[in-house]
C-alpha positions in Angstrom: -53.3 -9.2 46.1 -49.6 -9.8 46.9 -47.5 -10.4 43.8 -45.4 -13.6 43.6 -41.6 -12.9 43.6 -39.1 -14.8 41.6 -37.5 -17.6 43.5 -33.7 -18.0 43.7 -33.8 -20.9 41.4 -35.8 -19.0 38.8 -33.3 -16.1 38.9 -30.4 -18.4 38.5 -32.0 -20.0 35.5 -32.7 -16.6 33.9 -29.1 -15.5 34.5 -27.8 -18.7 33.0 -29.9 -18.3 29.9 -28.7 -14.7 29.5 -25.1 -15.9 29.9 -25.6 -18.5 27.2 -27.1 -15.9 24.8 -24.2 -13.5 25.4 -21.8 -16.3 24.9 -23.4 -17.1 21.5 -23.6 -13.5 20.5 -20.1 -12.4 21.4 -18.3 -14.3 18.5 -20.8 -12.8 16.1 -20.1 -9.3 17.3 -16.3 -10.0 17.1 -16.7 -11.3 13.5 -18.7 -8.2 12.6 -16.1 -5.9 14.0 -13.3 -7.8 12.2 -15.3 -7.6 8.9 -15.6 -3.9 9.4 -11.8 -3.6 10.1 -11.1 -5.7 7.0 -13.3 -3.5 4.9 -11.5 -0.4 6.2 -8.1 -2.0 5.4 -9.3 -2.7 1.8 -10.5 0.9 1.6 -7.0 2.0 2.6 -5.5 -0.1 -0.2 -8.1 1.4 -2.6 -7.0 4.9 -1.7 -3.3 4.0 -2.2 -4.1 2.5 -5.6 -6.1 5.5 -6.8 -3.4 7.9 -5.5 -0.7 5.9 -7.3 -2.7 6.1 -10.6 -3.3 9.8 -10.2 0.5 10.2 -9.5 1.2 8.2 -12.7 -1.2 10.3 -14.7 0.6 13.5 -13.6 4.2 12.3 -13.4 4.0 9.7 -16.1 5.5 6.9 -14.0 4.7 5.1 -10.7 6.4 6.4 -7.6 9.9 5.4 -6.7 10.4 3.4 -3.5 13.1 5.9 -2.6 16.9 5.6 -2.1 17.3 3.5 1.0 16.1 3.2 4.5 18.5 5.8 5.9 16.7 8.6 3.8 13.4 10.2 4.4 11.1 12.2 2.1 12.0 15.8 1.2 9.6 17.9 -0.9 12.4 19.9 -2.3 13.6 16.9 -4.2 10.4 16.5 -6.2 9.3 13.2 -7.6 10.9 10.3 -9.4 14.4 8.9 -8.9 15.7 12.1 -7.3 13.2 11.7 -4.4 15.0 10.0 -1.4 11.8 9.2 0.5 9.6 6.2 -0.2 6.5 5.8 -2.3 4.3 6.6 0.7 5.9 10.1 0.9 5.5 10.7 -2.9 1.8 9.8 -2.7 1.0 12.4 0.0 -0.1 15.2 -2.4 -2.5 12.7 -4.0 -4.0 11.6 -0.7 -5.1 15.2 0.2 -1.9 15.5 2.4 -0.1 18.1 0.3 0.4 20.3 3.4 2.3 17.5 5.1 4.4 16.9 1.9 5.2 20.6 1.6 6.0 20.9 5.3 9.4 19.2 4.6 10.5 22.0 2.3 12.9 24.9 3.0 13.1 25.8 -0.7 16.6 24.5 -0.8 17.2 21.4 -3.0 20.7 20.7 -1.7 20.2 21.3 2.1 17.4 19.4 3.8 15.1 20.9 6.4 16.0 18.2 9.0 13.7 19.4 11.8 10.7 19.7 9.5 11.4 16.3 7.8 11.6 14.7 11.3 8.2 16.2 12.3 6.7 14.8 9.1 8.0 11.4 9.9 6.3 11.7 13.3 2.9 12.4 11.7 0.8 9.2 11.7 -1.9 8.8 9.0 -4.7 6.2 9.2 -4.5 5.4 5.5 -1.2 3.7 6.1 -2.4 1.5 9.0 -4.4 -1.7 9.0 -7.0 -1.3 11.8 -6.9 -5.0 12.6 -3.2 -4.6 13.5 -2.5 -1.2 15.0 -3.8 2.4 15.3 -2.2 5.4 13.7 0.2 6.7 16.4 4.0 6.9 17.1 5.9 3.6 17.6 9.3 2.7 18.7 11.9 3.0 15.9 15.4 1.7 16.2 16.5 2.4 12.7 15.5 6.1 12.3 16.5 7.6 8.9 19.2 10.1 9.7 20.8 11.0 6.4 18.4 14.0 5.9 16.6 14.3 9.2 17.2 14.1 12.9 17.4 10.9 14.8 14.1 9.9 16.5 13.2 7.1 18.8 9.6 7.1 17.8 8.1 7.4 14.3 4.9 6.8 12.4 4.8 3.4 10.8 2.9 1.7 8.0 1.3 -1.7 7.3 1.5 -1.7 3.5 4.4 -2.4 1.2 5.0 -1.7 -2.5 5.7 -4.7 -4.8 9.4 -5.0 -5.4 9.0 -8.0 -7.7 9.9 -11.6 -7.6 12.5 -11.3 -4.9 13.0 -11.8 -1.1 15.3 -8.8 -0.6 15.1 -5.1 -1.2 18.0 -3.9 -3.3 19.3 -0.4 -2.5 22.8 -0.8 -4.0 21.9 1.5 -6.9 21.1 4.5 -4.8 22.9 7.9 -4.6 25.0 8.5 -1.5 24.2 12.2 -1.3 22.1 14.9 -2.7 25.1 16.1 -4.7 25.6 12.7 -6.2 21.9 12.6 -7.2 22.1 16.0 -8.8 25.1 15.0 -10.9 23.4 11.7 -11.7 26.0 9.7 -9.8 25.1 6.4 -8.1 22.0 5.6 -10.0 22.0 2.0 -11.2 19.2 0.4 -13.3 17.5 -2.2 -11.1 16.9 -5.6 -12.6 14.1 -6.3 -10.2 10.8 -6.8 -11.9 8.2 -5.2 -9.6 6.5 -1.8 -9.9 7.9 0.5 -7.2 11.6 0.0 -6.7 14.5 2.0 -5.4 15.1 5.0 -7.8 12.6 3.5 -10.3 10.3 5.3 -12.7 8.2 2.4 -14.0 5.6 3.5 -16.5 2.2 1.9 -17.3 3.6 0.7 -20.6 6.2 -1.3 -18.8 3.6 -3.4 -17.0 3.3 -5.7 -20.0 1.5 -8.5 -18.1 -1.5 -6.1 -17.7 -2.3 -3.8 -14.8 -5.1 -6.2 -13.6 -2.5 -9.0 -13.3 0.3 -7.2 -11.4 0.5 -6.4 -7.7 1.1 -2.7 -6.8 0.8 -2.6 -3.0 -0.1 -5.2 -0.4 -0.3 -5.8 3.3 3.0 -6.8 4.9 3.7 -9.6 7.3 4.3 -8.8 11.0 4.7 -10.7 14.3 1.9 -9.8 16.7 4.2 -9.8 19.7 6.1 -6.9 18.3 3.2 -4.8 16.8 4.0 -2.1 19.4 7.8 -2.3 19.4 10.6 -2.2 16.9 11.7 -5.3 15.0 13.6 -6.3 11.9 11.7 -5.1 8.8 9.5 -2.8 10.9 12.1 -0.7 12.7 11.9 2.6 10.6 9.3 5.1 9.6 6.5 5.1 7.0 8.1 7.7 4.8 11.6 6.3 4.7 13.3 5.2 1.4 13.5 1.7 -0.1 13.5 -0.7 2.9 11.6 -3.9 3.9 9.5 -1.7 6.1 7.8 -0.3 3.1 8.7 -2.5 0.1 8.6 -6.3 -0.2 8.8 -9.1 -2.8 6.9 -12.2 -3.8 9.6 -14.8 -3.7 8.3 -16.0 -0.4 4.6 -17.2 0.1 2.3 -14.7 1.9 1.2 -15.7 5.4 -1.0 -14.6 8.2 0.7 -12.8 11.1 2.0 -15.2 13.7 3.9 -15.1 17.0 7.5 -16.3 17.1 8.0 -16.4 13.4 11.2 -14.9 12.1 10.3 -11.6 10.5 10.9 -12.0 6.7 10.5 -9.8 3.7 7.2 -11.1 2.6 3.6 -10.0 2.3 1.0 -11.0 4.9 -1.6 -9.6 7.2 -3.5 -10.1 10.5 -6.7 -11.1 8.7 -7.8 -14.7 8.6 -7.9 -16.6 5.3 -6.6 -13.9 2.9 -4.6 -10.7 2.7 -5.3 -7.6 0.6 -3.5 -6.3 -2.5 -4.3 -3.4 -4.7 -3.3 -4.1 -8.3 -1.9 -1.7 -10.9 -5.4 -1.0 -12.3 -6.6 0.2 -8.9 -8.7 -2.8 -8.0 -8.4 -4.4 -4.6 -8.4 -8.2 -4.3 -8.3 -10.6 -1.4 -5.5 -13.1 -2.0 -5.6 -16.5 -0.2 -2.6 -17.4 1.9 -2.8 -20.8 0.1 -2.3 -19.2 -3.3 0.1 -21.3 -5.4 3.6 -19.8 -4.8 4.4 -19.7 -8.5 1.2 -17.8 -9.2 2.1 -15.4 -6.4 5.5 -14.8 -7.9 4.0 -14.2 -11.4 1.7 -11.6 -9.9 4.7 -9.8 -8.5 6.5 -9.7 -11.9 5.3 -6.9 -14.2 6.5 -8.5 -17.4 7.2 -12.2 -17.4 4.4 -13.1 -19.9 2.5 -15.2 -17.4 -1.1 -14.3 -16.7 -2.4 -16.3 -13.8 -5.7 -16.9 -12.0 -5.7 -15.8 -8.4 -9.4 -16.5 -7.5 
């Protein structure tokens, strides 16, 4: 008996139904993927928070944000205010990256190993990148740190910034101008900013008087999507550079979701919808709504203003 074949009309109906089902399924798949990326981003923040607490346990203070953007990390300078590189560099030994940290050493405190420091700055690590924004690779850099390493047009970049406090500008005026100045304790100025990881700072747990669960440590930073792959203000240097808006930001301005065409400013933000991630000084990771009251956001950036706020 001859089997009856599908008619053209029946085939078109089946194809149309399949197309409708795929159209309904695709948004769900995209949402699941974004949820996984957001979870990975939160995990990155968790690792950075735990590394910071392990650092504090050993060094007895939180990492410094470094000297200024023109400097990069140098293992021979140790930890604390004498380390020119940023908080990201100081955390490397506590992120199972001690080999990368030590690769910048030539066992000479006063003369940097420029080539080795440059190579370290060209080593991307996934823990410093939000997977919803960009992958760990080299990106264009138009503000390469050159004071203790060689100029480079491409560097590894990061998507997280330390909390500089209730401010909209990173202050590097109190930084040494050279290794010699630092060794003779010249150029260090006490910062009056009220965050946790500042330029040349050595903030202890005891100084976070508002409580570690009520003070930001590190959060996602705002970026413009059209320049994710290129160099732009506040994202034009490397992940291991000193105190700079690339790696340190304040809470004076409200956090916001990444958006095209918006003038890059020194504020926190992320590519995620609805909320961005922060790790607090107790190591907990929280999702903070973009609609958080600005005053509450500012209080969370201040380590000791006596104001304990709700951010849920």
